[in-house]
C-alpha positions in Angstrom: -3.8 -22.4 -149.6 -1.1 -20.2 -150.9 1.5 -19.7 -148.1 2.7 -16.5 -149.8 -0.7 -14.7 -149.7 -0.2 -10.9 -149.3 -3.8 -10.1 -148.4 -5.3 -10.9 -145.0 -7.4 -14.0 -145.0 -9.7 -15.1 -142.2 -11.2 -18.6 -141.7 -13.7 -19.5 -139.0 -13.0 -23.1 -138.0 -16.0 -23.2 -135.7 -17.5 -20.8 -133.2 -19.9 -21.1 -130.3 -20.1 -22.5 -126.8 -18.8 -25.9 -127.9 -15.5 -24.5 -129.2 -13.9 -21.6 -131.0 -10.9 -21.3 -133.4 -10.2 -18.5 -136.0 -7.3 -18.7 -138.5 -5.8 -15.4 -139.7 -3.3 -15.4 -142.6 -1.3 -12.7 -144.3 2.1 -11.9 -145.7 3.1 -15.6 -145.4 2.2 -15.7 -141.7 -0.5 -17.8 -140.0 -1.9 -17.3 -136.5 -4.6 -19.2 -134.8 -6.8 -17.3 -132.4 -8.2 -19.7 -129.7 -8.1 -23.5 -129.7 -11.4 -24.8 -128.3 -11.2 -28.1 -130.2 -9.0 -31.2 -129.7 -6.2 -31.8 -132.1 -8.0 -34.4 -134.2 -11.0 -32.0 -134.8 -8.8 -29.1 -135.4 -6.6 -30.9 -137.9 -9.8 -31.9 -139.8 -11.0 -28.4 -139.9 -7.6 -27.0 -141.0 -7.4 -29.6 -143.7 -10.7 -28.3 -145.1 -9.0 -24.9 -145.4 -5.9 -26.6 -147.0 -3.7 -25.7 -144.1 -1.0 -27.9 -142.5 -1.3 -27.4 -138.7 2.5 -27.4 -138.5 2.6 -24.3 -140.7 0.9 -22.1 -138.0 3.3 -19.6 -136.6 1.6 -18.7 -133.3 -1.5 -19.3 -131.2 -3.2 -16.3 -129.6 -5.7 -16.7 -126.8 -8.6 -14.3 -126.1 -9.4 -15.7 -122.6 -9.4 -18.6 -120.3 -12.9 -20.2 -120.8 -12.8 -23.8 -121.9 -14.5 -23.3 -125.3 -11.5 -21.2 -126.2 -8.5 -23.0 -124.6 -9.4 -26.6 -124.1 -7.3 -27.9 -127.0 -4.3 -25.6 -126.6 -2.0 -27.8 -124.6 -2.3 -30.9 -126.8 -2.1 -28.9 -130.0 0.9 -26.8 -128.9 2.8 -30.0 -127.9 1.9 -31.8 -131.1 2.7 -29.0 -133.6 5.2 -26.9 -131.7 3.2 -23.7 -131.6 4.3 -20.6 -129.8 1.4 -19.6 -127.5 0.6 -16.0 -126.5 -1.8 -15.0 -123.7 -2.3 -12.4 -121.0 -1.1 -13.1 -117.5 -4.6 -13.9 -116.3 -5.4 -16.2 -119.2 -2.1 -18.1 -118.7 -3.1 -19.1 -115.2 -5.9 -21.3 -116.5 -5.3 -24.9 -115.2 -5.5 -26.4 -118.7 -2.4 -24.2 -119.6 -0.3 -25.4 -116.7 2.0 -27.5 -118.9 2.1 -25.0 -121.7 5.0 -22.5 -122.3 3.1 -19.3 -122.6 4.6 -16.0 -123.9 3.2 -12.9 -122.2 0.9 -11.1 -124.6 1.5 -7.3 -124.8 -1.8 -5.6 -124.3 -2.4 -2.2 -125.9 0.9 -2.3 -127.8 1.2 -3.8 -131.3 3.2 -7.0 -131.6 4.9 -8.2 -134.8 4.6 -11.8 -135.8 6.5 -11.9 -139.1 4.1 -10.5 -141.7 1.3 -9.6 -139.3 1.0 -6.9 -136.7 -1.2 -8.0 -133.8 -2.9 -5.6 -131.4 -4.7 -7.0 -128.3 -7.0 -4.8 -126.3 -8.9 -5.6 -123.1 -12.6 -6.4 -123.6 -15.5 -6.6 -121.1 -16.2 -10.3 -120.3 -16.4 -12.4 -117.2 -13.0 -14.0 -117.6 -9.5 -13.1 -116.3 -7.9 -10.5 -118.5 -9.8 -11.2 -121.7 -8.8 -9.5 -125.0 -9.9 -9.0 -128.5 -7.5 -8.9 -131.5 -6.8 -6.7 -134.5 -4.6 -8.3 -137.1 -2.9 -6.0 -139.7 -1.0 -7.0 -142.8 2.4 -5.3 -142.6 2.7 -5.0 -146.4 -0.8 -3.8 -147.3 -2.4 -2.4 -144.2 -5.4 -4.7 -144.6 -7.0 -5.3 -141.2 -9.2 -8.0 -139.6 -10.8 -7.7 -136.2 -11.8 -10.7 -134.0 -14.1 -9.5 -131.3 -16.3 -12.1 -129.5 -17.3 -12.9 -125.9 -18.0 -9.2 -125.1 -20.6 -8.0 -122.7 -21.0 -4.5 -124.2 -19.3 -2.2 -126.7 -16.8 -0.2 -124.7 -14.2 2.1 -126.2 -11.7 -0.7 -126.6 -14.2 -2.8 -128.5 -15.1 0.1 -130.7 -11.4 0.7 -131.4 -10.9 -3.0 -132.4 -13.9 -2.9 -134.8 -13.2 0.5 -136.4 -11.9 0.9 -140.0 -11.4 -2.8 -140.7 -11.7 -4.9 -143.8 -13.0 -8.0 -142.1 -15.1 -7.7 -138.9 -15.6 -10.9 -136.9 -18.2 -9.9 -134.3 -20.2 -11.8 -131.7 -24.0 -12.0 -132.2 -24.7 -14.4 -129.4 -28.4 -14.3 -128.6 -31.9 -13.0 -129.3 -33.0 -11.3 -126.1 -36.6 -12.6 -126.4 -35.4 -16.2 -126.9 -32.9 -15.9 -124.1 -35.4 -14.9 -121.4 -38.1 -17.3 -122.7 -35.8 -20.2 -123.1 -34.6 -23.1 -120.9 -31.8 -21.3 -119.0 -32.2 -20.5 -115.3 -32.6 -16.8 -114.4 -29.1 -16.5 -113.1 -27.6 -17.7 -116.3 -29.8 -15.4 -118.4 -28.6 -12.5 -116.3 -25.0 -13.5 -116.8 -25.3 -13.8 -120.5 -27.2 -10.5 -120.9 -25.0 -8.6 -118.4 -22.3 -6.1 -119.0 -19.6 -8.7 -119.0 -21.6 -11.5 -120.7 -22.3 -11.8 -124.4 -23.6 -9.4 -127.2 -27.2 -9.8 -128.3 -28.1 -9.6 -132.0 -29.4 -6.0 -131.4 -26.2 -4.9 -129.7 -24.1 -6.5 -132.4 -26.2 -4.7 -135.1 -25.7 -1.4 -133.3 -21.9 -2.0 -133.0 -21.6 -3.1 -136.7 -23.6 0.0 -137.8 -21.2 2.3 -135.9 -18.1 0.5 -137.1 -18.5 -0.3 -140.9 -17.1 1.9 -143.6 -16.9 1.6 -147.4 -13.8 -0.5 -147.0 -15.5 -3.2 -144.9 -15.7 -6.3 -147.1 -17.2 -8.7 -144.6 -19.1 -8.7 -141.4 -19.0 -12.2 -139.9 -21.4 -13.0 -137.0 -19.8 -15.4 -134.5 -20.5 -17.3 -131.3 -24.2 -17.7 -132.0 -26.1 -19.5 -129.2 -27.6 -22.8 -130.3 -30.3 -22.4 -127.8 -31.1 -18.7 -127.9 -30.5 -17.7 -131.4 -30.8 -18.7 -135.1 -28.6 -17.7 -138.0 -31.6 -16.2 -139.8 -32.5 -14.0 -136.8 -29.0 -12.8 -136.3 -28.6 -11.9 -140.0 -32.0 -10.2 -140.1 -31.3 -8.0 -137.1 -27.8 -7.0 -138.1 -28.8 -6.5 -141.8 -31.5 -4.1 -140.7 -29.0 -2.2 -138.6 -26.6 -1.9 -141.5 -29.2 -0.3 -143.8 -28.2 3.3 -144.6 -24.5 2.7 -143.8 -21.7 2.7 -146.4 -21.4 -1.1 -146.0 -21.7 -2.9 -149.4 -19.9 -6.1 -148.4 -21.1 -9.6 -147.3 -22.9 -10.5 -144.1 -22.3 -14.1 -143.0 -23.1 -16.2 -139.9 -20.3 -18.6 -138.8 -21.4 -22.1 -137.7 -20.4 -24.1 -134.6 -19.7 -27.3 -136.5 -18.3 -26.2 -139.8 -15.5 -24.2 -141.6 -16.3 -21.0 -143.4 -14.1 -18.7 -145.4 -11.9 -17.3 -146.6 -13.0 -13.7 -145.7 -10.7 -11.2 -147.5 -10.5 -7.5 -148.1 -11.8 -6.0 -151.3 -10.0 -6.9 -154.4 -12.4 -5.9 -157.2 -15.7 -7.6 -156.2 -16.3 -9.1 -152.8 -16.5 -12.9 -153.2 -18.8 -15.1 -151.3 -17.1 -17.2 -148.7 -17.6 -21.0 -148.8 -18.7 -23.3 -146.1 -16.7 -26.5 -146.3 -17.9 -30.0 -145.5 -15.9 -31.8 -142.9 -17.0 -35.3 -144.1 
Protein backbone atom coordinates (compact mmCIF):
# COMPACT_ATOMS: atom_id res chain seq x y z
CA UNK A 1 0.00 0.00 0.00
CA UNK A 2 1.32 3.48 -0.88
CA UNK A 3 2.41 5.10 2.39
CA UNK A 4 2.01 8.54 0.83
CA UNK A 5 -1.65 8.20 -0.11
CA UNK A 6 -3.45 11.54 0.08
CA UNK A 7 -6.99 10.25 0.07
CA UNK A 8 -8.57 8.54 3.02
CA UNK A 9 -8.59 4.74 2.76
CA UNK A 10 -10.50 2.41 5.05
CA UNK A 11 -9.97 -1.33 5.46
CA UNK A 12 -12.13 -3.58 7.61
CA UNK A 13 -9.85 -6.25 9.06
CA UNK A 14 -12.74 -8.16 10.62
CA UNK A 15 -15.88 -7.13 12.46
CA UNK A 16 -18.36 -8.89 14.72
CA UNK A 17 -18.65 -10.39 18.17
CA UNK A 18 -15.43 -12.41 17.68
CA UNK A 19 -13.25 -9.38 17.07
CA UNK A 20 -13.06 -5.95 15.44
CA UNK A 21 -10.32 -3.88 13.80
CA UNK A 22 -10.55 -1.05 11.27
CA UNK A 23 -7.57 0.52 9.52
CA UNK A 24 -7.82 4.16 8.41
CA UNK A 25 -5.11 5.73 6.27
CA UNK A 26 -4.62 9.20 4.84
CA UNK A 27 -1.90 11.77 4.18
CA UNK A 28 0.79 9.24 5.09
CA UNK A 29 -0.81 8.46 8.45
CA UNK A 30 -2.21 5.12 9.61
CA UNK A 31 -4.46 4.59 12.60
CA UNK A 32 -6.02 1.37 13.77
CA UNK A 33 -9.42 1.57 15.41
CA UNK A 34 -9.87 -1.28 17.92
CA UNK A 35 -7.80 -4.43 18.28
CA UNK A 36 -10.08 -7.37 18.96
CA UNK A 37 -7.63 -9.91 17.51
CA UNK A 38 -4.32 -11.32 18.72
CA UNK A 39 -1.07 -10.11 17.13
CA UNK A 40 -0.67 -13.17 14.89
CA UNK A 41 -4.18 -12.85 13.43
CA UNK A 42 -3.85 -9.09 13.14
CA UNK A 43 -0.50 -9.34 11.36
CA UNK A 44 -2.00 -11.79 8.86
CA UNK A 45 -4.87 -9.45 8.14
CA UNK A 46 -2.67 -6.39 7.81
CA UNK A 47 -0.43 -8.33 5.43
CA UNK A 48 -3.47 -8.94 3.21
CA UNK A 49 -3.79 -5.14 3.00
CA UNK A 50 -0.01 -4.83 2.36
CA UNK A 51 0.52 -2.97 5.64
CA UNK A 52 3.44 -3.45 8.02
CA UNK A 53 2.06 -3.38 11.60
CA UNK A 54 5.06 -1.31 12.71
CA UNK A 55 4.00 1.45 10.29
CA UNK A 56 0.79 2.16 12.25
CA UNK A 57 1.00 5.53 14.00
CA UNK A 58 -1.69 5.09 16.65
CA UNK A 59 -4.37 2.78 18.00
CA UNK A 60 -7.74 4.29 18.95
CA UNK A 61 -10.27 2.39 21.05
CA UNK A 62 -14.04 2.76 20.84
CA UNK A 63 -14.84 0.99 24.13
CA UNK A 64 -13.78 -1.64 26.62
CA UNK A 65 -15.60 -4.78 25.44
CA UNK A 66 -13.29 -7.70 24.74
CA UNK A 67 -14.09 -7.99 21.04
CA UNK A 68 -12.59 -4.51 20.65
CA UNK A 69 -9.64 -4.50 23.06
CA UNK A 70 -8.52 -8.09 23.68
CA UNK A 71 -5.41 -7.79 21.49
CA UNK A 72 -4.34 -4.24 22.37
CA UNK A 73 -1.75 -4.95 25.07
CA UNK A 74 0.20 -7.56 23.12
CA UNK A 75 0.06 -5.60 19.85
CA UNK A 76 1.10 -2.31 21.47
CA UNK A 77 4.09 -4.00 23.17
CA UNK A 78 5.11 -5.81 20.01
CA UNK A 79 4.91 -2.87 17.61
CA UNK A 80 5.29 0.14 19.88
CA UNK A 81 1.93 1.73 19.12
CA UNK A 82 0.59 4.79 20.88
CA UNK A 83 -2.82 3.89 22.35
CA UNK A 84 -5.63 6.41 22.84
CA UNK A 85 -8.80 5.76 24.84
CA UNK A 86 -11.34 7.49 27.05
CA UNK A 87 -10.83 7.37 30.80
CA UNK A 88 -13.53 4.75 31.17
CA UNK A 89 -12.14 2.51 28.45
CA UNK A 90 -8.61 2.78 29.83
CA UNK A 91 -9.77 1.17 33.09
CA UNK A 92 -10.40 -2.16 31.36
CA UNK A 93 -8.35 -4.89 33.07
CA UNK A 94 -6.80 -5.99 29.78
CA UNK A 95 -5.28 -2.51 29.45
CA UNK A 96 -3.72 -2.51 32.92
CA UNK A 97 -0.19 -2.84 31.51
CA UNK A 98 -0.72 -0.49 28.56
CA UNK A 99 0.37 3.13 28.49
CA UNK A 100 -2.87 4.83 27.41
CA UNK A 101 -3.05 8.47 26.31
CA UNK A 102 -6.35 10.17 27.23
CA UNK A 103 -8.59 10.59 24.21
CA UNK A 104 -10.10 14.07 23.88
CA UNK A 105 -13.85 13.66 23.43
CA UNK A 106 -15.72 16.29 21.46
CA UNK A 107 -12.54 18.07 20.35
CA UNK A 108 -10.59 17.25 17.17
CA UNK A 109 -7.20 15.62 17.70
CA UNK A 110 -4.44 15.81 15.09
CA UNK A 111 -2.39 12.67 14.40
CA UNK A 112 -0.02 13.83 11.68
CA UNK A 113 -2.08 13.88 8.45
CA UNK A 114 -5.39 12.86 10.02
CA UNK A 115 -7.75 14.82 12.22
CA UNK A 116 -9.65 12.51 14.57
CA UNK A 117 -12.86 13.46 16.34
CA UNK A 118 -14.35 11.17 18.99
CA UNK A 119 -17.93 11.61 20.20
CA UNK A 120 -19.84 9.69 22.89
CA UNK A 121 -22.22 7.02 21.61
CA UNK A 122 -25.03 5.07 23.34
CA UNK A 123 -23.73 1.61 24.23
CA UNK A 124 -23.54 -0.43 27.42
CA UNK A 125 -19.84 0.16 27.95
CA UNK A 126 -17.83 2.68 29.99
CA UNK A 127 -17.42 5.91 28.01
CA UNK A 128 -17.79 4.45 24.50
CA UNK A 129 -17.13 6.61 21.45
CA UNK A 130 -17.40 6.60 17.69
CA UNK A 131 -14.80 8.17 15.39
CA UNK A 132 -14.67 10.61 12.51
CA UNK A 133 -11.37 10.67 10.59
CA UNK A 134 -10.67 13.60 8.26
CA UNK A 135 -7.79 14.05 5.83
CA UNK A 136 -6.04 17.30 6.71
CA UNK A 137 -5.03 17.94 3.08
CA UNK A 138 -8.24 17.02 1.24
CA UNK A 139 -11.08 17.13 3.77
CA UNK A 140 -12.13 13.57 2.89
CA UNK A 141 -14.00 12.05 5.82
CA UNK A 142 -14.62 8.54 7.10
CA UNK A 143 -16.94 7.62 9.98
CA UNK A 144 -16.60 4.48 12.10
CA UNK A 145 -19.77 4.03 14.12
CA UNK A 146 -20.62 0.60 15.52
CA UNK A 147 -21.85 -0.83 18.84
CA UNK A 148 -24.57 1.79 19.08
CA UNK A 149 -27.96 1.23 20.69
CA UNK A 150 -29.75 4.02 18.86
CA UNK A 151 -29.03 7.00 16.63
CA UNK A 152 -28.71 9.94 19.01
CA UNK A 153 -27.47 13.37 17.93
CA UNK A 154 -23.79 12.44 18.39
CA UNK A 155 -24.21 9.40 16.18
CA UNK A 156 -25.93 11.50 13.54
CA UNK A 157 -23.12 14.05 13.70
CA UNK A 158 -20.51 11.33 13.18
CA UNK A 159 -22.37 9.93 10.16
CA UNK A 160 -23.25 13.21 8.44
CA UNK A 161 -21.50 14.45 5.27
CA UNK A 162 -18.90 11.68 5.05
CA UNK A 163 -17.27 9.96 2.10
CA UNK A 164 -17.04 6.53 3.73
CA UNK A 165 -19.62 5.45 6.31
CA UNK A 166 -18.85 2.34 8.40
CA UNK A 167 -22.09 1.62 10.22
CA UNK A 168 -23.37 -1.17 12.43
CA UNK A 169 -26.16 -3.39 11.10
CA UNK A 170 -26.09 -5.99 13.85
CA UNK A 171 -29.32 -7.97 13.70
CA UNK A 172 -32.62 -8.71 12.05
CA UNK A 173 -35.27 -8.11 14.70
CA UNK A 174 -37.31 -11.18 13.76
CA UNK A 175 -34.27 -13.46 13.81
CA UNK A 176 -33.13 -12.03 17.15
CA UNK A 177 -36.39 -12.70 19.01
CA UNK A 178 -36.95 -16.10 17.37
CA UNK A 179 -33.36 -17.20 17.79
CA UNK A 180 -31.38 -19.10 20.44
CA UNK A 181 -30.56 -16.22 22.77
CA UNK A 182 -32.29 -15.98 26.19
CA UNK A 183 -34.82 -13.13 26.60
CA UNK A 184 -32.51 -11.02 28.76
CA UNK A 185 -29.82 -11.06 26.07
CA UNK A 186 -32.33 -10.21 23.33
CA UNK A 187 -33.49 -7.27 25.43
CA UNK A 188 -29.92 -6.09 25.89
CA UNK A 189 -29.12 -6.30 22.18
CA UNK A 190 -32.36 -4.60 21.11
CA UNK A 191 -32.21 -1.96 23.85
CA UNK A 192 -31.26 1.70 23.66
CA UNK A 193 -27.65 0.95 24.59
CA UNK A 194 -27.32 -2.32 22.68
CA UNK A 195 -26.85 -2.74 18.93
CA UNK A 196 -28.46 -1.31 15.79
CA UNK A 197 -30.87 -3.51 13.87
CA UNK A 198 -30.85 -3.65 10.08
CA UNK A 199 -33.95 -1.47 10.05
CA UNK A 200 -32.39 1.15 12.33
CA UNK A 201 -29.17 1.10 10.33
CA UNK A 202 -31.15 1.66 7.13
CA UNK A 203 -32.99 4.62 8.63
CA UNK A 204 -29.72 6.17 9.85
CA UNK A 205 -27.99 5.60 6.52
CA UNK A 206 -30.96 7.12 4.69
CA UNK A 207 -30.76 10.24 6.85
CA UNK A 208 -26.96 10.52 6.58
CA UNK A 209 -25.91 9.88 2.98
CA UNK A 210 -25.35 12.64 0.45
CA UNK A 211 -24.15 12.73 -3.13
CA UNK A 212 -20.54 12.69 -1.82
CA UNK A 213 -20.96 9.36 -0.01
CA UNK A 214 -18.95 6.78 -1.93
CA UNK A 215 -19.36 3.79 0.39
CA UNK A 216 -21.72 2.55 3.07
CA UNK A 217 -20.10 -0.39 4.84
CA UNK A 218 -22.28 -2.51 7.13
CA UNK A 219 -20.33 -3.78 10.12
CA UNK A 220 -20.66 -5.91 13.26
CA UNK A 221 -23.25 -8.28 11.75
CA UNK A 222 -24.44 -10.97 14.14
CA UNK A 223 -23.58 -14.47 12.97
CA UNK A 224 -26.64 -15.85 14.77
CA UNK A 225 -29.24 -13.15 14.17
CA UNK A 226 -28.46 -11.73 10.74
CA UNK A 227 -27.20 -12.54 7.26
CA UNK A 228 -25.27 -10.31 4.86
CA UNK A 229 -28.08 -10.69 2.31
CA UNK A 230 -30.75 -9.52 4.78
CA UNK A 231 -28.65 -6.58 5.97
CA UNK A 232 -27.93 -5.40 2.43
CA UNK A 233 -31.54 -5.82 1.35
CA UNK A 234 -32.98 -3.78 4.21
CA UNK A 235 -30.42 -0.98 3.96
CA UNK A 236 -30.56 -0.89 0.16
CA UNK A 237 -34.34 -0.45 0.34
CA UNK A 238 -33.93 2.40 2.83
CA UNK A 239 -31.44 4.14 0.52
CA UNK A 240 -33.82 4.23 -2.45
CA UNK A 241 -34.75 7.78 -3.32
CA UNK A 242 -31.66 9.27 -1.63
CA UNK A 243 -28.73 10.94 -3.43
CA UNK A 244 -26.54 7.90 -2.67
CA UNK A 245 -24.97 6.44 -5.81
CA UNK A 246 -22.06 4.65 -4.18
CA UNK A 247 -21.39 1.07 -3.11
CA UNK A 248 -23.13 -0.82 -0.31
CA UNK A 249 -20.96 -3.55 1.25
CA UNK A 250 -21.22 -5.93 4.19
CA UNK A 251 -17.97 -6.51 6.08
CA UNK A 252 -17.21 -10.07 7.25
CA UNK A 253 -16.08 -11.36 10.62
CA UNK A 254 -13.29 -13.54 9.26
CA UNK A 255 -11.95 -11.63 6.30
CA UNK A 256 -10.36 -8.40 5.10
CA UNK A 257 -12.29 -6.08 2.82
CA UNK A 258 -11.28 -2.77 1.25
CA UNK A 259 -10.02 -0.31 0.47
CA UNK A 260 -13.00 2.01 0.76
CA UNK A 261 -12.12 5.42 -0.66
CA UNK A 262 -13.80 8.73 -1.51
CA UNK A 263 -14.96 9.41 -5.01
CA UNK A 264 -12.23 9.84 -7.58
CA UNK A 265 -14.05 9.53 -10.86
CA UNK A 266 -15.96 6.28 -10.57
CA UNK A 267 -16.45 4.46 -7.28
CA UNK A 268 -14.44 1.25 -7.38
CA UNK A 269 -15.59 -2.03 -5.90
CA UNK A 270 -13.66 -2.99 -2.77
CA UNK A 271 -12.04 -6.42 -2.69
CA UNK A 272 -12.34 -9.14 -0.10
CA UNK A 273 -8.93 -10.67 0.49
CA UNK A 274 -8.18 -14.30 1.21
CA UNK A 275 -6.19 -14.86 4.38
CA UNK A 276 -4.90 -18.26 3.32
